[in-house]
Residue frames as qw, qx, qy, qz and C-alpha x, y, z in Angstrom:
[[0.000, 0.886, 0.464, 0.000, 0.00, 0.00, 0.00],
 [0.319, -0.790, 0.098, 0.515, 2.85, 2.34, 0.88],
 [0.408, -0.145, 0.591, 0.681, 4.61, 1.67, -2.43],
 [0.219, 0.615, 0.669, 0.354, 1.39, 2.35, -4.36],
 [0.131, -0.935, -0.264, 0.198, 0.91, 5.66, -2.56],
 [0.382, -0.604, 0.330, 0.616, 4.51, 6.68, -3.19],
 [0.391, 0.158, 0.690, 0.589, 4.11, 5.75, -6.85],
 [0.115, 0.802, 0.561, 0.173, 0.93, 7.81, -7.20],
 [0.236, -0.901, -0.044, 0.361, 2.53, 10.82, -5.50],
 [0.450, -0.346, 0.498, 0.655, 5.61, 10.49, -7.71],
 [0.323, 0.442, 0.685, 0.481, 3.41, 10.44, -10.79],
 [0.030, -0.922, -0.385, 0.024, 1.55, 13.54, -9.64],
 [0.359, -0.762, 0.182, 0.508, 4.79, 15.37, -8.91],
 [0.447, -0.058, 0.622, 0.640, 6.21, 14.38, -12.29],
 [0.223, 0.674, 0.624, 0.326, 3.06, 15.59, -14.03],
 [0.156, -0.944, -0.196, 0.217, 3.15, 18.91, -12.17],
 [0.415, -0.569, 0.375, 0.603, 6.83, 19.45, -13.03],
 [0.394, 0.188, 0.688, 0.580, 6.30, 18.51, -16.69],
 [0.105, 0.822, 0.539, 0.150, 3.24, 20.77, -16.91],
 [0.256, -0.883, -0.005, 0.393, 5.13, 23.65, -15.32],
 [0.461, -0.292, 0.521, 0.656, 7.93, 23.15, -17.80],
 [0.305, 0.497, 0.665, 0.466, 5.51, 23.41, -20.73],
 [0.063, -0.933, -0.352, 0.049, 3.98, 26.57, -19.29],
 [0.376, -0.758, 0.187, 0.500, 7.35, 28.22, -18.63],
 [0.443, -0.112, 0.618, 0.639, 8.62, 27.32, -22.08],
 [0.360, 0.449, -0.062, -0.815, 5.58, 28.90, -23.72],
 [0.010, -0.063, 0.922, 0.382, 4.68, 25.64, -25.43],
 [0.248, 0.527, 0.763, -0.281, 0.95, 25.95, -24.67],
 [0.128, 0.237, 0.504, 0.821, -0.69, 27.34, -27.81],
 [0.102, 0.539, 0.558, -0.623, -3.18, 30.10, -26.92],
 [0.079, 0.131, -0.445, -0.882, -3.87, 31.19, -30.52],
 [0.579, 0.282, 0.353, -0.679, -7.51, 31.54, -31.52],
 [0.689, 0.427, -0.380, -0.446, -6.98, 29.60, -34.75],
 [0.363, 0.210, -0.902, 0.099, -5.80, 26.46, -32.95],
 [0.699, -0.440, -0.200, -0.527, -8.76, 24.74, -31.27],
 [0.472, -0.466, 0.659, -0.354, -8.62, 22.99, -27.92],
 [0.148, 0.071, -0.979, -0.119, -8.45, 19.22, -27.88],
 [0.523, -0.393, -0.558, -0.510, -11.92, 17.64, -27.64],
 [0.594, -0.396, -0.621, 0.324, -11.32, 16.67, -24.01],
 [0.254, -0.177, -0.247, 0.918, -10.22, 20.18, -22.98],
 [0.235, -0.208, -0.319, -0.894, -13.10, 21.77, -24.91],
 [0.579, -0.443, -0.632, -0.263, -15.66, 19.51, -23.24],
 [0.511, -0.355, -0.525, 0.580, -14.17, 20.28, -19.82],
 [0.077, -0.053, -0.050, 0.994, -14.30, 24.05, -20.41],
 [0.392, -0.292, -0.485, -0.724, -17.85, 23.76, -21.74],
 [0.592, -0.438, -0.675, 0.049, -18.93, 21.73, -18.70],
 [0.378, -0.294, -0.393, 0.785, -17.37, 24.20, -16.26],
 [0.074, -0.081, -0.172, -0.979, -18.97, 27.14, -18.10],
 [0.486, -0.375, -0.568, -0.548, -22.46, 25.64, -18.12],
 [0.576, -0.439, -0.626, 0.291, -22.26, 24.63, -14.45],
 [0.275, -0.179, -0.236, 0.915, -21.07, 28.12, -13.53],
 [0.232, -0.192, -0.296, -0.907, -23.85, 29.88, -15.45],
 [0.565, -0.425, -0.655, -0.268, -26.44, 27.56, -13.96],
 [0.523, -0.381, -0.547, 0.531, -25.17, 28.19, -10.43],
 [0.198, -0.182, -0.133, 0.954, -24.81, 31.97, -10.68],
 [0.256, -0.204, -0.400, -0.856, -28.11, 32.54, -12.47],
 [0.364, -0.457, -0.808, 0.078, -30.17, 30.85, -9.76],
 [0.184, -0.591, -0.467, 0.631, -32.50, 33.29, -8.09],
 [0.039, 0.188, -0.286, -0.939, -32.80, 35.55, -11.14],
 [0.350, 0.527, 0.738, -0.234, -36.50, 36.05, -11.84],
 [0.194, 0.222, 0.501, 0.813, -37.42, 37.30, -15.32],
 [0.283, 0.206, 0.221, -0.910, -39.97, 40.13, -15.47],
 [0.493, 0.383, 0.754, -0.204, -43.51, 39.17, -16.42],
 [0.452, 0.794, 0.152, -0.377, -43.64, 41.54, -19.40],
 [0.406, -0.367, 0.632, 0.549, -40.93, 40.05, -21.65],
 [0.382, 0.422, 0.733, 0.373, -43.50, 39.81, -24.44],
 [0.083, 0.838, 0.271, -0.467, -44.28, 43.54, -24.26],
 [0.621, 0.687, 0.226, 0.302, -43.99, 45.29, -27.62],
 [0.025, -0.973, 0.200, -0.113, -42.04, 48.21, -26.14],
 [0.638, -0.549, 0.517, 0.155, -39.40, 45.87, -24.71],
 [0.787, 0.235, 0.485, 0.300, -39.03, 44.00, -27.98],
 [0.402, 0.883, 0.106, 0.216, -38.78, 47.27, -29.92],
 [0.210, -0.907, 0.363, -0.029, -36.02, 48.64, -27.69],
 [0.746, -0.330, 0.554, 0.167, -34.19, 45.31, -27.70],
 [0.772, 0.525, 0.299, 0.199, -34.17, 45.17, -31.50],
 [0.273, 0.931, -0.158, 0.184, -32.13, 48.35, -31.87],
 [0.380, -0.748, 0.540, -0.066, -29.59, 47.38, -29.25],
 [0.861, -0.026, 0.494, 0.116, -29.25, 43.83, -30.59],
 [0.692, 0.674, 0.136, 0.219, -28.50, 45.13, -34.07],
 [0.121, 0.917, -0.291, 0.245, -25.92, 47.61, -32.76],
 [0.348, -0.682, 0.595, -0.245, -24.28, 45.53, -30.05],
 [0.711, -0.173, 0.667, -0.139, -24.83, 41.83, -30.79],
 [0.828, 0.504, 0.149, -0.195, -25.48, 41.12, -34.47],
 [0.301, 0.778, -0.546, -0.075, -21.84, 41.46, -35.47],
 [0.079, -0.380, 0.911, -0.142, -21.01, 38.28, -33.54],
 [0.411, 0.153, 0.837, -0.327, -24.38, 36.54, -33.10],
 [0.068, 0.108, 0.738, 0.662, -25.73, 37.40, -36.57],
 [0.464, 0.305, 0.258, -0.790, -29.18, 38.30, -37.84],
 [0.742, 0.341, 0.561, -0.134, -31.70, 36.45, -40.06],
 [0.715, 0.675, 0.157, 0.086, -30.29, 35.80, -43.52],
 [0.036, 0.914, -0.405, -0.010, -26.87, 37.24, -42.68],
 [0.872, 0.237, -0.365, 0.226, -23.71, 35.31, -43.42],
 [0.736, -0.405, -0.205, 0.502, -20.73, 35.08, -41.11],
 [0.018, 0.996, -0.085, 0.025, -19.27, 38.44, -40.17],
 [0.528, 0.611, -0.482, 0.340, -15.52, 39.05, -40.36],
 [0.222, -0.560, 0.602, -0.523, -15.15, 39.17, -36.59],
 [0.870, -0.162, 0.281, -0.372, -17.22, 36.01, -36.00],
 [0.885, 0.379, -0.269, 0.041, -15.06, 34.01, -38.41],
 [0.427, 0.539, -0.552, 0.472, -12.00, 34.79, -36.33],
 [0.475, -0.528, 0.407, -0.573, -13.45, 34.13, -32.88],
 [0.676, -0.006, -0.737, 0.018, -12.83, 30.95, -30.89],
 [0.312, 0.319, 0.892, 0.071, -15.02, 29.61, -29.57],
 [0.046, -0.248, -0.478, -0.841, -17.38, 30.85, -32.27],
 [0.330, 0.096, 0.439, -0.831, -20.42, 32.66, -30.84],
 [0.333, 0.375, 0.865, -0.014, -23.78, 30.93, -31.39],
 [0.081, -0.204, -0.468, -0.856, -25.96, 32.18, -34.23],
 [0.164, 0.271, 0.677, -0.664, -28.88, 33.51, -32.20],
 [0.484, 0.261, -0.193, -0.812, -31.04, 34.00, -35.30],
 [0.437, 0.060, -0.859, -0.260, -31.46, 30.23, -35.59],
 [0.731, -0.415, -0.154, -0.519, -34.36, 28.44, -33.92],
 [0.891, -0.140, -0.390, 0.187, -31.92, 25.93, -32.40],
 [0.321, 0.448, -0.402, 0.731, -29.82, 28.62, -30.67],
 [0.364, -0.471, 0.329, -0.733, -30.00, 29.16, -26.93],
 [0.060, 0.045, -0.955, 0.287, -31.40, 26.89, -24.26],
 [0.116, -0.536, -0.831, -0.092, -35.10, 27.14, -24.95],
 [0.109, -0.553, -0.186, -0.805, -37.70, 29.68, -24.02],
 [0.591, -0.579, -0.551, 0.111, -38.29, 28.85, -20.37],
 [0.269, -0.946, 0.048, -0.177, -37.84, 31.33, -17.55],
 [0.785, -0.461, 0.261, 0.321, -34.74, 29.38, -16.52],
 [0.672, 0.318, 0.305, 0.595, -33.22, 29.95, -19.95],
 [0.090, 0.889, 0.144, 0.425, -34.06, 33.65, -19.74],
 [0.562, -0.815, 0.131, 0.053, -32.34, 33.90, -16.35],
 [0.795, -0.160, 0.322, 0.489, -29.23, 32.25, -17.80],
 [0.469, 0.613, 0.278, 0.572, -29.22, 34.64, -20.75],
 [0.201, -0.954, -0.055, -0.216, -29.57, 37.60, -18.39],
 [0.691, -0.636, 0.227, 0.259, -26.56, 36.50, -16.35],
 [0.733, 0.118, 0.358, 0.566, -24.40, 35.91, -19.43],
 [0.287, 0.769, 0.239, 0.520, -25.27, 39.26, -21.01],
 [0.350, -0.926, 0.007, -0.141, -24.75, 41.14, -17.74],
 [0.621, -0.672, 0.371, 0.156, -21.52, 39.48, -16.61],
 [0.472, 0.690, -0.515, -0.191, -19.98, 38.13, -19.83],
 [0.990, -0.099, 0.068, 0.073, -17.83, 35.01, -20.18],
 [0.361, -0.740, 0.472, 0.316, -14.09, 34.98, -19.56],
 [0.253, -0.378, 0.764, 0.458, -11.81, 34.28, -22.55],
 [0.443, 0.414, 0.788, 0.105, -14.71, 34.01, -24.98],
 [0.105, 0.144, 0.317, 0.932, -15.06, 37.59, -26.35],
 [0.285, -0.688, -0.613, -0.264, -18.49, 37.77, -24.69],
 [0.133, 0.388, -0.296, 0.863, -18.43, 41.17, -22.92],
 [0.192, -0.491, -0.710, 0.467, -19.94, 42.03, -19.57],
 [0.093, 0.605, 0.406, 0.679, -22.45, 44.53, -20.90],
 [0.428, -0.840, -0.327, 0.074, -23.24, 45.84, -17.42],
 [0.568, -0.439, 0.083, 0.691, -19.65, 47.13, -17.25],
 [0.280, 0.200, 0.440, 0.829, -20.30, 48.93, -20.54],
 [0.172, 0.022, 0.123, -0.977, -23.30, 50.77, -19.08],
 [0.491, -0.259, -0.637, -0.535, -26.28, 48.52, -19.74],
 [0.397, -0.237, 0.544, -0.700, -28.72, 48.48, -16.85],
 [0.324, 0.072, 0.931, -0.155, -30.83, 45.46, -15.91],
 [0.541, 0.576, 0.406, -0.459, -33.95, 46.71, -17.70],
 [0.389, 0.681, -0.435, -0.443, -31.97, 47.21, -20.92],
 [0.032, -0.290, 0.952, 0.098, -30.68, 43.64, -20.69],
 [0.434, 0.316, 0.787, -0.303, -34.22, 42.32, -20.23],
 [0.512, 0.676, -0.010, -0.530, -35.21, 44.30, -23.35],
 [0.217, 0.524, -0.763, -0.311, -32.50, 42.42, -25.25],
 [0.203, -0.012, 0.972, -0.116, -33.79, 39.11, -23.95],
 [0.528, 0.507, 0.451, -0.512, -37.33, 40.04, -24.97],
 [0.502, 0.660, -0.335, -0.448, -36.07, 40.50, -28.52],
 [0.019, 0.392, -0.914, -0.105, -33.99, 37.31, -28.42],
 [0.472, 0.156, 0.804, -0.326, -37.13, 35.33, -27.68],
 [0.644, 0.626, 0.304, -0.317, -38.70, 36.32, -31.01],
 [0.048, 0.709, -0.529, -0.463, -35.52, 36.63, -33.10],
 [0.309, -0.141, 0.901, 0.271, -35.36, 33.03, -34.44],
 [0.420, 0.538, 0.727, -0.071, -38.84, 33.39, -35.95],
 [0.205, 0.826, 0.016, -0.526, -38.06, 36.54, -37.94],
 [0.756, 0.489, 0.260, 0.350, -37.31, 36.74, -41.64],
 [0.500, 0.006, 0.056, 0.864, -34.65, 39.12, -42.93],
 [0.052, -0.539, -0.316, -0.779, -37.31, 41.66, -43.87],
 [0.572, -0.718, -0.365, -0.157, -39.07, 41.38, -40.52],
 [0.689, -0.365, -0.174, 0.601, -35.76, 41.80, -38.71],
 [0.321, 0.189, 0.141, 0.917, -34.90, 44.95, -40.66],
 [0.277, -0.657, -0.374, -0.592, -38.37, 46.36, -40.00],
 [0.671, -0.640, -0.342, 0.154, -38.02, 45.73, -36.26],
 [0.593, -0.213, -0.052, 0.775, -34.65, 47.45, -36.18],
 [0.135, 0.373, 0.275, 0.876, -35.87, 50.40, -38.26],
 [0.422, -0.687, -0.394, -0.441, -38.83, 50.83, -35.90],
 [0.698, -0.462, -0.376, 0.397, -36.64, 50.82, -32.78],
 [0.182, -0.976, 0.048, 0.113, -34.86, 53.62, -30.97],
 [0.593, 0.653, -0.405, 0.240, -31.57, 52.29, -32.38],
 [0.645, 0.028, -0.550, 0.530, -28.54, 51.97, -30.14],
 [0.239, -0.575, 0.134, -0.771, -30.01, 53.45, -27.00],
 [0.676, -0.391, -0.614, 0.112, -29.99, 52.35, -23.38],
 [0.407, -0.893, -0.166, -0.099, -30.15, 53.99, -19.98],
 [0.675, -0.600, 0.162, 0.397, -26.52, 53.61, -19.05],
 [0.686, 0.477, 0.227, 0.500, -25.23, 54.84, -22.39],
 [0.309, -0.698, 0.030, 0.645, -22.64, 57.62, -22.27],
 [0.562, 0.742, 0.270, 0.248, -22.74, 59.96, -25.25],
 [0.510, -0.411, 0.120, 0.746, -19.45, 61.75, -25.97],
 [0.376, 0.900, 0.209, -0.064, -19.76, 65.04, -27.79],
 [0.635, -0.093, 0.245, 0.727, -16.97, 66.28, -30.03],
 [0.126, 0.803, 0.108, -0.572, -16.91, 69.99, -30.86],
 [0.689, 0.576, 0.312, 0.311, -16.78, 70.88, -34.54],
 [0.469, -0.272, 0.086, 0.836, -13.72, 73.03, -35.33],
 [0.241, 0.839, 0.247, -0.422, -14.63, 76.54, -36.44],
 [0.315, 0.804, -0.391, -0.319, -11.75, 76.76, -38.88],
 [0.442, -0.339, 0.807, 0.196, -9.64, 74.40, -40.93],
 [0.638, 0.405, -0.388, -0.528, -9.89, 72.34, -44.07],
 [0.461, 0.229, -0.854, -0.075, -9.96, 68.70, -45.02],
 [0.565, -0.302, -0.765, 0.070, -10.64, 66.17, -42.29],
 [0.237, -0.158, -0.516, 0.808, -10.23, 68.75, -39.54],
 [0.279, -0.018, -0.064, -0.958, -13.22, 70.66, -40.85],
 [0.569, -0.208, -0.674, -0.422, -15.54, 67.65, -40.62],
 [0.611, -0.473, 0.306, -0.557, -17.70, 66.92, -37.57],
 [0.280, 0.224, -0.928, 0.098, -16.83, 63.68, -35.75]]
């Protein structure tokens, strides 16, 4: 029994030393165009899903997610803030989405997301608010989005997969555009004199 324990500890120590050597030598490839091994990817995916499930417990979606005003406001913000990575009906891959790893889900598809239950809405809320480390998914609350603005986005996400390209464009055109409560608008004074680019408002 003692020899088996010593052998196991030796193996663990050897693995730790070998792993440290790889890390120190820079041999771990962190490039976005080299995917994880299937085992590592499944482990990361499992940890992510368990974390989202744990941290989103207790989040209660508002009762008015089907309200037209919420959906209208969410449409404009989705188009401005999300469509570049998560796409819109009829749109092909964007330049940025092609280069991201892991690739963001296409939320315009009926199979995207985790269903339409309140539990799925709570998970979406947490992800949009807090983001996901090392995935290019931003924490939109840090960028100024308040809770009500995030729920507006979720209201739109619930109907997005059923929209055609024309319906999507109509929804966006009818919205307030990129507008939310925490948004900071920076004003740039127009120079009174000058020519060329300096004479143009920014």
